[in-house]
Backbone bond lengths (Angstrom), bond angles and torsions (degrees), N, CA, C in turn:
res aa  C-N    CA-C-N  psi(-1)  N-CA   C-N-CA  omega(-1)  CA-C   N-CA-C  phi
1 M - - - 1.626 - - 1.436 105.81 -
2 V 1.325 113.92 131.67 1.449 124.15 179.95 1.640 106.53 -92.52
3 E 1.281 110.68 133.82 1.525 117.07 -179.24 1.567 106.17 -111.56
4 G 1.281 115.69 132.31 1.507 116.67 176.35 1.502 111.36 -100.92
5 T 1.405 112.17 171.88 1.459 119.39 174.56 1.389 112.92 -124.21
6 Y 1.323 123.67 144.42 1.468 130.38 174.53 1.492 113.42 -73.47
7 T 1.334 119.00 133.93 1.440 118.90 170.10 1.471 112.62 -88.92
8 K 1.377 116.92 -175.71 1.506 119.57 172.91 1.551 112.05 -67.22
9 E 1.174 116.02 -33.42 1.589 121.01 174.82 1.422 117.74 -72.95
10 R 1.383 115.70 7.05 1.357 124.18 -178.85 1.590 115.85 62.97
11 R 1.294 117.16 42.44 1.473 125.05 -175.16 1.573 99.89 -118.24
12 M 1.367 111.88 148.64 1.300 121.96 172.93 1.466 115.43 -93.16
13 T 1.365 122.62 124.45 1.440 126.15 179.72 1.513 108.00 -117.97
14 F 1.387 107.47 145.10 1.441 116.05 174.76 1.527 109.93 -112.61
15 N 1.124 123.19 111.22 1.445 128.36 -165.11 1.625 106.18 -89.91
16 E 1.255 119.98 -16.90 1.422 119.66 177.15 1.569 111.93 -91.95
17 T 1.184 121.01 114.15 1.436 124.41 -179.25 1.371 120.72 -90.50
18 K 1.447 111.99 -25.76 1.470 116.66 177.74 1.499 115.03 -94.36
19 S 1.371 116.08 99.07 1.446 120.49 -179.20 1.606 106.45 -126.48
20 A 1.380 110.85 164.17 1.445 114.01 -178.18 1.470 108.68 -77.43
21 R 1.478 110.93 145.54 1.370 120.19 173.45 1.486 114.48 -63.44
22 R 1.260 117.84 148.50 1.492 123.88 177.64 1.461 110.05 -84.55
23 H 1.347 118.32 145.43 1.446 124.72 -178.74 1.506 104.91 -133.67
24 D 1.351 117.05 166.86 1.398 121.09 179.99 1.580 114.52 -68.20
25 T 1.311 107.45 -29.35 1.519 111.54 177.37 1.409 116.61 -72.82
26 D 1.360 121.93 -14.86 1.349 127.08 -179.33 1.616 105.56 -66.23
27 L 1.232 121.39 -32.04 1.499 121.95 -175.20 1.591 108.59 -80.97
28 D 1.257 117.04 -19.01 1.420 119.45 -179.02 1.472 115.08 -82.73
29 Q 1.354 116.07 -20.06 1.505 120.35 -176.42 1.551 104.83 -78.80
30 P 1.296 117.28 149.52 1.445 120.70 178.60 1.493 108.09 -72.35
31 V 1.372 108.48 147.13 1.557 118.48 -174.71 1.577 108.71 -100.34
32 P 1.281 117.39 133.98 1.453 116.82 171.73 1.504 116.73 -60.39
33 K 1.249 123.73 154.94 1.521 126.99 -167.92 1.507 110.70 -70.32
34 N 1.429 115.64 -17.37 1.531 114.03 176.83 1.462 113.43 -87.41
35 E 1.277 120.24 4.34 1.531 126.38 -177.92 1.556 104.06 -75.93
36 Y 1.330 110.08 169.40 1.397 120.47 176.79 1.548 113.43 -78.79
37 R 1.381 122.76 -26.47 1.350 126.25 -172.42 1.567 114.36 -80.13
38 L 1.270 120.29 110.67 1.394 124.95 -167.99 1.624 108.29 -80.88
39 Q 1.309 116.21 -36.43 1.429 117.09 -173.47 1.533 106.42 -146.79
40 D 1.366 120.29 168.41 1.389 121.99 177.03 1.593 109.15 -73.62
41 C 1.350 113.08 155.93 1.433 117.60 179.47 1.460 110.12 -84.32
42 I 1.289 111.79 142.42 1.464 115.82 -175.18 1.692 110.71 -74.21
43 L 1.271 115.82 -18.04 1.459 118.24 178.68 1.495 110.60 -68.38
44 Q 1.457 116.97 -22.51 1.446 118.28 176.15 1.555 114.41 -55.45
45 N 1.449 114.10 -30.76 1.386 112.41 175.83 1.549 120.02 -73.40
46 L 1.235 118.52 0.26 1.427 126.03 177.55 1.634 112.28 -70.80
47 G 1.270 109.42 -35.16 1.437 116.38 -176.98 1.459 116.80 86.81
48 V 1.325 116.43 17.70 1.440 119.93 174.70 1.572 111.38 -109.86
49 G 1.248 116.61 164.79 1.567 115.03 177.77 1.450 112.03 -79.84
50 I 1.345 119.38 116.66 1.386 119.91 -173.85 1.541 112.87 -66.33
51 V 1.484 112.63 -37.43 1.406 114.92 179.34 1.517 114.15 -84.85
52 S 1.335 121.86 -31.73 1.396 121.74 -173.54 1.556 112.20 -89.33
53 Q 1.329 118.28 -29.35 1.423 125.91 -169.43 1.597 110.79 -92.55
54 F 1.215 121.33 -18.48 1.475 124.60 -178.16 1.484 109.14 -97.67
55 P 1.338 122.43 120.39 1.515 116.75 -171.80 1.507 108.32 -80.98
56 V 1.182 115.43 162.69 1.528 124.00 170.96 1.539 106.92 -96.34
57 D 1.280 115.45 113.42 1.391 117.61 -173.20 1.539 118.29 -98.64
58 Y 1.314 113.89 160.17 1.458 123.99 176.10 1.395 116.24 -48.37
59 M 1.320 116.98 -44.39 1.461 118.82 -167.67 1.594 109.10 -73.40
60 H 1.298 114.24 -40.65 1.494 113.35 -177.05 1.584 107.36 -76.22
61 L 1.260 118.08 -30.84 1.539 112.64 177.70 1.388 119.24 -78.05
62 T 1.373 121.93 -32.43 1.293 122.49 -173.31 1.610 113.34 -119.70
63 L 1.240 114.59 -54.94 1.500 115.24 -171.59 1.475 113.60 -64.23
64 L 1.333 123.84 -40.12 1.416 124.21 178.60 1.511 113.71 -62.57
65 A 1.298 114.22 -41.40 1.496 120.74 174.86 1.582 108.52 -60.29
66 L 1.257 118.82 -51.57 1.432 121.46 176.77 1.547 117.67 -54.07
67 V 1.286 117.19 -38.13 1.420 127.04 -176.10 1.530 104.73 -70.96
68 R 1.360 116.75 -42.97 1.315 118.37 -179.38 1.537 111.85 -67.49
69 K 1.307 120.54 -38.43 1.515 125.43 179.03 1.613 103.15 -68.01
70 I 1.204 123.28 -45.23 1.497 120.17 -179.20 1.551 111.52 -64.94
71 G 1.311 115.01 -37.02 1.517 118.84 -179.24 1.636 107.30 -68.49
72 R 1.258 118.32 -34.70 1.505 118.87 179.60 1.492 106.71 -73.65
73 M 1.348 120.92 -35.31 1.458 121.61 -173.75 1.563 105.86 -72.91
74 G 1.410 113.04 -38.90 1.574 113.77 174.64 1.529 111.65 -62.51
75 C 1.253 121.19 -37.38 1.466 123.67 -179.25 1.521 107.49 -64.07
76 Y 1.342 116.43 -41.89 1.455 125.99 -174.17 1.557 105.15 -65.56
77 I 1.235 116.37 -53.11 1.497 123.77 178.13 1.499 112.66 -54.78
78 L 1.291 116.40 -45.07 1.499 118.97 -177.99 1.553 108.65 -66.78
79 K 1.344 116.12 -39.88 1.442 115.48 173.04 1.497 121.72 -57.73
80 L 1.376 109.87 -39.27 1.495 115.96 174.60 1.416 112.21 -71.22
81 L 1.288 124.07 -32.03 1.535 125.36 178.80 1.627 108.39 -69.63
82 R 1.277 109.19 -44.16 1.529 114.06 177.80 1.579 113.17 -55.93
83 F 1.338 106.80 -45.96 1.470 115.97 -176.09 1.588 111.28 -65.93
84 R 1.338 112.71 -37.86 1.477 124.37 175.91 1.495 113.58 -60.02
85 F 1.355 115.42 -52.51 1.350 122.62 -177.42 1.619 111.51 -77.82
86 D 1.243 120.28 -25.36 1.459 121.17 179.31 1.543 112.79 -77.96
87 V 1.234 115.22 -18.48 1.534 120.96 -174.97 1.514 107.69 -84.05
88 Q 1.371 118.67 -29.19 1.395 117.88 -179.17 1.398 110.68 -72.62
């Protein structure tokens, strides 16, 4: 299990970059009680490989992260503009 650390900007970072690749059989193994998964996934009953058969898509990898950053930049710029005009 990989543990992350929080930065000053309240972001989670994972310093360990070498981790084991996930496989379909990883989800079939029983999980210890201290893990995050509370129950089995209902998609396991479909009989397809959850890790190998579902693609990793461009939207979730790239676009959502960019939209999040642009939104945060916009909020930061609005705060600066409000402060600048309120001071005068």
